[in-house]
C-alpha positions in Angstrom: -5.3 5.6 5.1 -2.2 7.1 6.5 0.5 7.9 4.1 2.8 5.8 6.1 0.4 2.9 5.7 -0.3 3.6 2.0 3.6 3.2 1.6 3.3 -0.2 3.0 0.5 -1.5 1.3 2.2 -0.6 -1.9 5.6 -1.9 -1.0 4.0 -5.1 -0.2 1.8 -5.3 -3.2 4.9 -4.9 -5.2 7.3 -6.9 -3.3 9.7 -4.3 -2.1 8.4 -4.1 1.5 12.0 -5.9 2.8 15.1 -7.2 2.2 14.2 -10.4 4.2 11.1 -12.2 3.2 8.9 -14.1 5.9 7.0 -17.0 6.8 8.0 -20.7 7.8 5.8 -23.9 6.8 5.7 -27.4 7.2 4.1 -30.4 5.3 3.8 -34.0 6.7 2.8 -37.0 4.9 -0.2 -38.8 6.2 2.1 -42.0 7.3 4.0 -39.7 9.0 1.2 -38.3 11.4 -0.2 -39.8 14.4 -3.5 -40.0 13.2 -3.1 -40.8 9.6 -4.0 -37.4 8.2 -2.4 -35.2 5.4 -1.1 -32.1 7.2 0.1 -28.6 5.7 0.9 -25.7 8.3 2.4 -22.3 8.0 3.1 -19.1 10.0 2.3 -16.2 8.1 4.7 -13.8 9.0 4.7 -10.1 8.2 6.9 -7.1 8.0 5.2 -5.2 11.2 3.4 -6.5 14.1 0.0 -5.1 13.8 -1.3 -6.8 10.7 -5.1 -7.7 11.1 -6.8 -11.0 9.7 -10.2 -11.7 8.9 -11.8 -14.8 9.1 -14.3 -15.6 6.0 -16.2 -18.4 4.4 -16.9 -17.6 0.5 -19.9 -19.4 -0.4 -19.3 -18.3 -4.0 -16.2 -17.2 -5.5 -15.7 -13.8 -6.7 -16.2 -14.1 -10.3 -19.9 -15.5 -9.3 -20.6 -13.1 -6.8 -18.8 -9.9 -7.7 -19.3 -10.0 -11.6 -20.2 -6.4 -12.1 -16.9 -5.4 -11.1 -14.8 -8.5 -11.3 -15.8 -9.7 -14.9 -15.9 -8.5 -18.3 -17.0 -11.2 -20.8 -15.3 -14.1 -20.3 -12.3 -12.4 -18.2 -12.0 -12.3 -14.3 -9.8 -9.6 -13.1 -8.3 -10.0 -9.6 -6.9 -7.6 -7.0 -3.8 -7.0 -8.5 -4.8 -6.6 -12.0 -4.0 -10.2 -13.1 -6.8 -10.8 -15.9 -7.3 -14.7 -16.6 -10.4 -16.8 -18.5 -13.5 -17.2 -15.9 -12.8 -20.7 -14.4 -15.2 -23.6 -15.3 -15.6 -24.6 -11.7 -16.9 -22.4 -8.9 -16.4 -24.1 -5.4 -16.9 -22.5 -2.0 -14.2 -22.1 0.2 -12.8 -20.9 3.5 -10.1 -18.3 3.8 -8.0 -15.8 6.0 -7.7 -12.3 4.3 -5.9 -9.3 5.3 -8.5 -7.1 7.3 -7.6 -4.1 5.3 -7.7 -6.2 1.8 -10.3 -4.0 0.2 -8.2 -0.8 0.8 -5.0 -2.7 0.2 -6.8 -3.6 -3.3 -7.8 0.1 -3.8 -4.3 1.0 -4.6 -4.7 -1.3 -7.8 -7.8 -2.4 -9.3 -10.5 -1.8 -7.0 -12.7 -4.2 -4.4 -11.1 -7.5 -4.4 -10.2 -10.3 -2.1 -6.5 -10.0 -1.1 -4.1 -12.2 0.9 -6.6 -14.8 1.4 -3.7 -17.0 2.5 -5.1 -20.4 3.3 -8.2 -22.5 3.2 -10.2 -25.6 2.1 -12.7 -25.9 -0.8 -15.9 -28.0 -0.7 -13.9 -30.8 -2.7 -11.5 -31.2 0.6 -8.4 -29.6 -1.5 -6.5 -27.4 0.9 -4.0 -24.3 0.0 -1.2 -22.4 2.1 0.3 -19.5 0.2 2.8 -18.4 0.2 6.3 -18.6 1.7 8.1 -15.6 0.0 11.5 -16.1 -1.6 14.7 -14.5 -3.1 15.9 -15.5 -6.5 19.8 -15.1 -7.4 20.9 -12.8 -9.6 21.8 -15.1 -12.5 18.0 -16.1 -13.0 17.0 -12.7 -12.7 19.1 -11.7 -15.6 17.3 -14.6 -17.7 13.8 -14.5 -16.4 13.0 -11.9 -14.6 9.9 -11.6 -12.2 6.9 -9.3 -13.5 7.0 -6.0 -12.0 3.4 -5.8 -11.4 0.6 -8.2 -11.8 1.0 -11.7 -12.5 1.1 -14.7 -10.2 1.5 -13.4 -6.5 0.8 -14.2 -3.2 -2.1 -11.6 -2.8 -4.3 -13.5 -5.4 -3.2 -17.4 -5.4 -5.8 -18.7 -2.8 -8.6 -16.5 -4.5 -7.4 -17.7 -8.1 -7.0 -21.6 -7.1 -9.4 -22.6 -4.4 -12.4 -22.0 -6.3 -11.3 -24.6 -9.0 -9.1 -27.4 -7.4 -10.3 -30.9 -7.6 -7.1 -32.4 -5.8 -3.9 -31.4 -4.6 -2.2 -32.4 -7.9 -4.8 -30.5 -10.2 -3.9 -27.5 -8.0 -0.3 -27.7 -8.8 -1.0 -28.4 -12.4 -3.4 -25.1 -12.4 -1.0 -22.8 -10.8 1.7 -24.4 -13.3 0.0 -23.2 -16.0 -1.0 -19.9 -14.7 2.9 -19.0 -14.0 3.8 -20.3 -17.5 1.2 -18.3 -19.3 1.0 -15.3 -17.4 4.5 -15.1 -15.5 4.9 -14.4 -11.7 5.7 -11.2 -10.0 6.9 -13.0 -6.7 9.3 -16.0 -5.9 7.2 -18.2 -3.6 6.6 -21.4 -2.0 3.2 -22.8 -2.0 1.6 -25.9 -0.1 -1.3 -28.0 -1.5 -3.0 -31.0 0.2 -6.1 -33.0 -0.3 -7.0 -36.3 1.8 -4.5 -38.4 0.2 -1.2 -36.5 -0.7 0.6 -33.2 -0.4 2.7 -31.1 -2.8 5.0 -28.3 -2.5 5.5 -25.8 -5.3 8.2 -23.5 -6.1 8.3 -20.4 -8.2 12.0 -19.6 -9.4 11.6 -17.1 -11.7 9.4 -15.1 -14.1 8.1 -18.3 -15.8 10.2 -21.7 -14.3 8.5 -23.5 -11.5 9.0 -26.8 -9.8 6.7 -29.0 -7.6 7.3 -32.2 -5.7 5.0 -34.7 -3.8 5.8 -35.1 -0.3 6.3 -38.9 0.7 3.9 -40.3 2.8 6.5 -41.2 5.9 8.4 -38.1 5.4 7.8 -34.1 6.1 9.1 -31.0 4.3 10.2 -27.7 6.3 10.3 -24.5 4.3 11.5 -21.0 5.2 12.3 -18.1 3.1 15.0 -19.9 0.4 14.0 -22.0 -2.3 14.2 -25.8 -1.3 13.7 -28.3 -4.2 16.7 -30.2 -4.8 17.8 -33.7 -5.7 14.8 -34.4 -7.6 14.2 -36.6 -10.7 12.8 -34.7 -13.4 11.8 -37.6 -15.2 9.6 -39.2 -12.4 6.3 -37.5 -13.2 4.2 -39.2 -10.5 6.2 -37.3 -7.8 7.6 -34.3 -9.9 6.4 -31.7 -12.2 7.8 -28.7 -13.4 7.6 -26.1 -16.2 8.0 -26.9 -19.9 11.8 -26.9 -21.0 13.0 -26.1 -17.3 16.1 -28.5 -17.6 17.1 -27.2 -21.5 16.6 -23.6 -19.6 19.0 -24.2 -17.1 21.5 -25.6 -19.5 21.0 -22.6 -22.2 21.5 -20.1 -19.5 24.2 -21.8 -17.2 22.5 -21.8 -14.1 24.0 -25.0 -13.0 27.6 -25.7 -13.5 26.6 -29.8 -13.7 23.2 -29.9 -14.2 21.6 -33.6 -13.7 17.9 -34.4 -14.6 17.7 -37.0 -12.0 19.4 -35.4 -9.3 17.9 -31.5 -9.9 18.9 -28.9 -7.8 16.1 -26.2 -8.5 17.0 -24.2 -5.6 20.7 -23.9 -6.5 19.8 -23.1 -10.1 17.7 -20.3 -9.0 17.7 -19.6 -5.4 20.1 -17.6 -3.0 21.2 -20.4 -0.6 22.8 -20.5 2.8 21.5 -17.4 4.2 21.4 -17.8 8.2 18.0 -16.0 8.2 16.5 -19.1 6.3 18.9 -22.0 7.2 19.0 -21.5 10.8 15.1 -22.2 11.0 15.5 -25.2 9.0 18.1 -26.5 11.0 15.8 -26.0 14.1 12.7 -27.3 12.6 14.6 -30.7 11.8 16.3 -30.9 14.8 12.8 -30.8 16.6 11.1 -33.3 14.2 14.5 -35.7 13.7 16.4 -35.3 16.9 18.3 -38.4 16.2 19.7 -36.9 13.0 22.4 -35.0 14.5 23.2 -31.9 11.8 25.6 -29.0 11.8 24.3 -25.6 12.0 25.0 -23.5 8.7 24.6 -25.7 6.0 24.1 -24.2 2.7 21.3 -26.6 2.1 19.6 -29.4 4.2 17.3 -32.3 3.1 14.4 -31.7 1.4 12.7 -34.8 2.9 13.1 -36.1 6.5 11.6 -39.1 8.3 10.5 -38.0 11.7 11.6 -39.8 15.0 8.0 -40.5 16.1 5.0 -39.9 14.3 3.9 -36.1 14.2 0.9 -35.0 16.3 -0.8 -31.4 15.8 0.7 -30.5 18.9 4.3 -31.2 17.9 3.5 -28.9 14.8 2.1 -26.1 17.3 5.5 -26.7 19.4 7.4 -26.3 16.2 5.6 -22.9 15.1 6.0 -21.3 18.6 9.8 -22.5 18.4 13.0 -20.6 19.5 16.4 -21.1 19.7 16.4 -21.6 23.5 18.3 -24.6 25.1 20.0 -25.0 21.5 23.7 -24.2 20.1 22.1 -21.2 18.4 20.9 -19.5 21.4 21.8 -16.1 21.5 23.5 -16.4 18.2 20.6 -16.7 15.5 18.5 -13.7 15.3 15.3 -15.1 13.3 13.2 -17.7 15.1 10.0 -19.7 14.0 7.9 -18.3 16.6 8.0 -14.6 16.0 6.0 -11.4 17.3 5.3 -10.4 13.7 3.4 -13.6 12.9 -0.2 -12.3 11.7 -1.7 -15.6 12.0 -0.8 -19.2 11.8 -2.6 -22.2 10.7 -2.6 -26.1 10.7 -4.6 -27.9 8.2 -5.5 -31.7 8.4 -7.4 -33.5 6.2 -8.9 -36.8 7.4 -10.0 -39.8 4.7 -11.6 -41.6 7.5 -14.3 -38.9 8.0 -17.2 -38.5 6.0 -16.8 -36.2 3.0 -18.0 -32.6 4.5 -16.1 -33.3 7.8 -12.8 -34.1 6.4 -11.0 -30.9 7.1 -10.0 -29.0 10.1 -7.9 -25.9 10.7 -6.1 -25.3 13.7 -6.1 -21.4 13.6 -4.2 -19.1 15.5 -4.7 -15.4 15.1 -1.9 -13.3 15.8 1.6 -14.2 17.0 2.0 -17.7 18.1 4.3 -16.7 20.8 1.2 -16.0 22.8 -2.2 -17.2 21.5 -4.4 -20.3 21.4 -4.8 -22.7 18.4 -8.6 -23.3 17.9 -10.3 -26.1 15.5 -12.3 -25.0 13.1 -14.3 -27.7 11.3 -14.6 -27.3 7.5 -18.4 -27.3 7.9 -18.1 -24.3 9.4 -20.2 -21.3 7.3 -21.0 -18.9 9.8 -18.3 -16.6 11.3 -18.3 -14.8 14.7 -18.4 -11.0 14.0 -15.3 -10.4 16.3 -13.5 -12.1 13.6 -14.5 -10.0 11.0 -14.2 -6.7 12.5 -11.2 -4.2 13.3 -8.4 -2.7 11.1 -4.7 -2.7 11.6 -5.8 0.2 14.5 -6.2 -1.4 17.9 -9.7 -1.7 18.6 -11.7 -3.8 21.3 -14.2 -5.3 18.9 -11.6 -7.4 17.0 -10.4 -11.0 17.8 -7.3 -10.1 16.3 -6.7 -7.3 18.9 -7.9 -9.7 21.6 -5.3 -12.0 21.2 -2.6 -9.6 20.0 -3.4 -6.9 22.5 -3.1 -9.4 25.3 0.4 -10.4 24.2 1.5 -6.8 23.8 0.2 -5.9 27.0 2.0 -8.9 29.1 5.3 -8.4 27.2 5.3 -4.9 28.5 4.5 -5.8 31.9 7.6 -8.2 32.0 8.8 -11.7 32.1 6.2 -13.1 34.6 3.4 -11.5 33.1 4.4 -12.7 29.5 5.0 -16.4 31.0 1.5 -16.5 32.7 -0.3 -15.4 29.5 1.6 -18.1 27.3 1.2 -20.7 29.7 -2.7 -19.8 30.2 -3.1 -20.2 26.1 -1.0 -23.3 26.1 -3.2 -25.1 28.9 -6.2 -24.0 26.8 -5.0 -25.3 23.4 -4.1 -28.5 25.5 -7.6 -29.0 26.4 -8.9 -28.5 23.1 -6.8 -31.1 21.6 -7.2 -33.4 24.4 -11.3 -33.2 23.5 -10.8 -33.2 19.7 -10.9 -37.1 19.4 -14.1 -37.2 21.6 -15.5 -34.7 19.3 -14.2 -36.4 16.0 -15.8 -39.3 17.0 -19.2 -38.0 18.2 -19.5 -36.1 15.1 -18.7 -39.3 13.0 -21.3 -41.2 14.7 -24.0 -38.7 14.5 -23.1 -38.3 10.7 -24.1 -42.0 10.5 -27.3 -41.1 11.4 -28.0 -37.5 10.3 -25.5 -36.1 7.9 -27.1 -32.6 8.2 -27.1 -32.9 12.0 -23.5 -33.7 12.3 -22.3 -31.0 10.1 -24.3 -28.4 11.6 -23.1 -29.3 14.9 -19.5 -29.2 13.6 -20.1 -25.9 12.3 -22.0 -24.7 15.8 -18.9 -26.1 17.5 -16.2 -24.3 15.7 -18.2 -21.1 16.1 -18.6 -21.7 19.7 -15.0 -22.3 20.3 -13.9 -19.4 18.5 -16.0 -17.4 20.2 -14.9 -18.6 23.6 -11.2 -17.9 22.9 -11.9 -14.3 22.5 -13.9 -14.1 25.5 -11.0 -16.0 27.4 -8.4 -13.2 25.8 -10.7 -10.7 27.2 -10.7 -12.3 30.5 -7.0 -12.5 30.8 -6.6 -9.1 29.7 -8.8 -7.9 32.5 -7.1 -9.8 34.9 -3.7 -8.1 34.0 -5.2 -4.9 33.9 -6.2 -5.3 37.1 -3.1 -6.4 38.6 -1.0 -3.6 37.2 -3.6 -1.1 38.7 -3.3 -2.8 42.3 0.4 -2.6 41.8 0.1 1.3 41.5 -1.0 1.1 45.3 2.6 -0.1 46.2 4.7 2.3 48.2 7.0 4.4 46.0 4.5 4.3 42.8 3.4 7.6 42.4 2.2 10.3 44.7 
């Protein structure tokens, strides 16, 4: 590990890498989608462009698989040093950790899973974690974040995916951990199951809130705390840390606190930063264009109704979005689609499918600006080797570098090359979207006759698509390299 890399790793672990946190997320209620599925999605944005990710399936959680180093007695120590009681449940789950997660963890407590980011467990409960947040100086003064350990992005999916029985159960578990152990980061976390979705915010060391997303609406999250205008007495739709309202009153975090229209974001957050609100404006403009809103508001609506039901392709468009063609073109710096995205995912859960086949993760590896989204069924247990290889150093065997390398080459070679690569991937993804409903119906029909055959087929289909996408990336890179070489023969190029 180089000294620079070691510094970056430590900075990420202790939440000091950058003054500007990362990520853009979307949650859509099932009645607001075209196919009546719950949907959560996020761009996992990082502080540099080379941040390799691995695709994994955990057949057993760490506290079962790795007892010798992770468990002592009844206590489980996670990668950032947090020690909790060994959970009762031990569910299998999918995840997307950093390719260098073991090296990152070595700077704290040893061989641990790190930054697993997203996944679905065997009970069809999904998580995406996290959107990093800032909290304000007033909140910091009365309930500071922990300097190390505690609840952090690096361990949240690893901690919760093996345990969660439902989305709201995940909320309750995370809330209990934050209250008991404290948090070292302010974060936003997405939860969903086949029926509903919840959004959870950590506002300070021990204060948190979570809201259920209305079935006919959506919620966009950037890197500012979002929850406002909610009724703390509405237990069906709002959960929060014990004594939250009294805490806000006691420490004067709001001028006129109102428990029926509570503003968690204002009490704990840093509002109005263009880095955050511009992306909120853009996302809501894309999904609800009839609702004309000015740019630069300190807060945008928490929930909004889309003009038309949202399809997976609409979410992909949003996660690639820039300000081109809007009033912020050339004015706003931080776009949703960003070159420093390590991976992007869209998780759907379909209650109409058989239980082992309800979850699909549309996974993009590296920046959404030039990579495909591939559908991975939750029954996928085996992972192509190319999605488990490589590091943050370029290598030809890594799926991440197949996609990220093509983007880097095309971008460096000019606008035409980049446009061609982007068009290639969008057409490739469109073909996968077009065939998805047929694949879904085929798998459902197969399940009625043979559940084992159907689940096996879905896993093999996902494996094949994942492999095929990498091969297409290599083909596109080879064509571009050939074209670059041929250009050397033009008069005036070289001797």
